[in-house]
C-alpha positions as CSV (number, residue, x, y, z in Angstrom):
1,M,29.6,79.2,59.7
2,Q,32.9,77.4,59.0
3,A,32.9,73.7,58.2
4,P,33.9,71.5,61.2
5,F,36.7,69.9,59.2
6,P,39.3,71.6,57.0
7,P,39.1,70.8,53.3
8,R,41.1,67.8,52.1
9,D,43.3,69.9,49.9
10,D,44.3,72.3,52.7
11,A,47.9,73.2,52.1
12,G,48.6,73.4,55.8
13,I,48.0,69.7,56.4
14,P,51.3,67.8,56.2
15,L,51.5,64.8,53.9
16,L,52.8,61.6,55.3
17,T,54.2,60.7,51.9
18,E,56.9,63.4,52.0
19,V,60.5,62.3,51.9
20,L,62.4,63.5,54.9
21,D,66.1,64.1,54.8
22,L,67.1,62.6,58.2
23,P,70.5,61.7,59.3
24,Q,71.1,57.9,59.5
25,P,72.6,56.7,62.8
26,V,76.0,55.0,62.2
27,R,76.2,51.6,63.9
28,K,79.5,50.0,64.9
29,A,79.1,47.1,62.5
30,E,78.5,49.6,59.6
31,A,81.5,51.9,60.5
32,A,83.8,52.7,57.6
33,P,86.7,50.1,57.2
34,P,90.2,51.3,57.9
35,P,92.0,52.7,54.9
36,P,94.0,50.2,52.9
37,S,97.8,50.2,53.3
38,P,99.6,51.9,50.4
39,S,101.6,48.8,49.4
40,W,98.5,46.8,48.5
41,P,96.0,47.8,45.8
42,A,92.6,48.6,47.2
43,P,90.1,45.9,46.4
44,A,87.0,46.9,44.5
45,A,84.1,47.1,46.9
46,P,80.7,46.1,45.6
47,A,78.1,48.8,45.8
48,A,76.1,48.1,48.9
49,P,72.6,49.4,49.4
50,A,72.2,52.3,51.7
51,P,71.8,51.1,55.3
52,G,68.3,51.5,56.5
53,P,66.9,51.6,60.0
54,T,66.8,47.9,60.8
55,D,67.6,47.9,64.5
56,E,65.2,49.2,67.2
57,D,67.3,52.3,68.0
58,G,67.3,53.4,64.4
59,I,63.5,52.9,64.2
60,E,63.0,54.9,67.4
61,T,65.2,57.7,66.1
62,L,63.3,57.8,62.8
63,R,59.9,57.7,64.6
64,A,61.0,60.6,66.9
65,A,62.2,62.6,63.9
66,I,59.0,62.1,62.0
67,L,56.8,62.9,65.0
68,Q,58.9,66.1,65.7
69,D,58.5,67.1,62.0
70,L,54.8,66.6,62.2
71,L,54.5,68.5,65.5
72,D,56.5,71.4,64.0
73,R,54.1,71.6,61.0
74,V,50.8,71.0,62.9
75,E,51.5,73.1,66.0
76,P,51.2,76.5,64.3
77,L,48.0,75.5,62.6
78,L,46.5,74.3,65.9
79,K,47.5,77.5,67.6
80,T,45.9,79.6,64.9
81,R,42.7,77.6,64.9
82,M,42.5,77.5,68.7
83,R,43.1,81.3,68.8
84,A,40.3,81.9,66.3
85,S,37.9,79.5,68.2
86,L,38.7,81.2,71.5
87,E,38.1,84.7,69.9
88,V,34.7,83.6,68.6
89,A,33.8,82.0,72.0
90,A,34.9,85.2,73.9
91,A,32.9,87.4,71.5
92,R,29.8,85.3,72.0
93,A,30.2,85.4,75.8
94,L,30.6,89.2,75.8
95,E,27.5,89.6,73.6
96,D,25.5,87.4,76.0
97,I,26.8,89.3,79.1
98,A,26.0,92.6,77.4
99,Y,22.5,91.4,76.4
100,N,21.7,90.2,80.0
101,L,23.0,93.5,81.5
102,R,20.8,95.5,79.1
103,E,17.8,93.3,80.0
104,E,18.5,93.7,83.8
105,L,19.0,97.4,83.6
106,G,15.8,97.8,81.6
107,R,13.9,95.8,84.2
108,L,15.4,97.9,87.0
109,V,14.5,101.2,85.2
110,D,10.9,100.0,84.6
111,E,10.6,99.1,88.3
112,A,12.0,102.5,89.4
113,V,9.6,104.3,87.1
114,Q,6.6,102.3,88.4
115,K,7.6,103.0,92.0
116,E,8.0,106.7,91.3
117,L,4.6,106.8,89.5
118,I,3.0,105.1,92.5
119,R,4.6,107.5,94.9
120,R,3.5,110.5,92.9
121,A,0.0,109.2,92.7
122,A,-0.1,108.6,96.4
123,V,1.2,112.1,97.1
124,E,-1.4,113.7,94.8
125,S,-4.3,111.7,96.2
126,K,-3.6,112.7,99.8
127,P,-6.0,115.3,101.1
128,L,-4.4,118.5,102.2
129,P,-4.2,118.8,106.0
130,P,-6.8,121.1,107.6
131,R,-5.8,124.7,108.4
């Protein structure tokens, strides 16, 4: 019998610590500045940290992407395990039905044999009609 839970090191279980390469939504405030005019030298821009999902739309987009990724990984496993469970359940049900049918047929055959034996005994024990 299989264990009710998969082992902890099952390779099919997605890890929540994986780094996902998701596109970051571009907000209007973070849009790229217009290119500098050619007559003025371009000012040196300080290196800004990568924008993160700080607004609610970005968080919802990230949440939806993570959930979709998890669903894409878990769904095939669920289908496989459900299919295996259904196959086992169907096989058990068929075995039970076959067993019950054999029992019922055996009982019917025993009854028929008993009735036939009783009928033959009755025919043999009848006296012959007078001539």
